[in-house]
N, C-alpha and C positions, 0 to 999 in steps of 0.2 A: 553302197560301198564301191560298186564297180565304177560309177560315175566319178566318185572322188579319186579313185586310183587312176582313171583316165586323165582327169584334170592334172593331177600331180605328175604323171609320166609325160604328158605333152608339155607341161611347163618346164620340167627338167630337160627335156629334149631341146626346147627352144633356147634355154640358157646355155646348154653345151654347144649347140651350133653357133650361137652368137659369140661365145667365147672363142671358139675355133676360128670363126671369120675375123674377129677383132685381132687375133694374133697374126693373121696372114695378109691382111689388107690394110692400107692406110685409112685414116678417118676420112680423108678427102675422097678416096675411091669409094668408100662405103656411102658417103653422102651422094655422090654422083649416081651410083647404082640404085640407091633408094629413090632418088628423084626421078630417074629414068623409068623405074618400075611403076611408080605412082602415076607418072604421066601416061605410060602405056595403059594401065588399068583405067584411068580416066577416059582416055580416047575410046577404049573398048566399050565402056559403059555408055558413053555418049552415042557411039555408033549403034548400040543395041537400043537405046531409047529412041533414036531417030527412026530406026527400022520398024519399031512398034507403031509409030504414027502413020 
């Protein structure tokens, strides 16, 4: 039951934060921010993979 409650609460939190962000920022800005964040994560993962070798 605790795992189900955690899943429901984190999903609800994600929906509420997404709704709040969508009201405050334009879709173009959200696309740019998401792309920048994904690029940053990709570079960090690549950097970590190179350091392991």
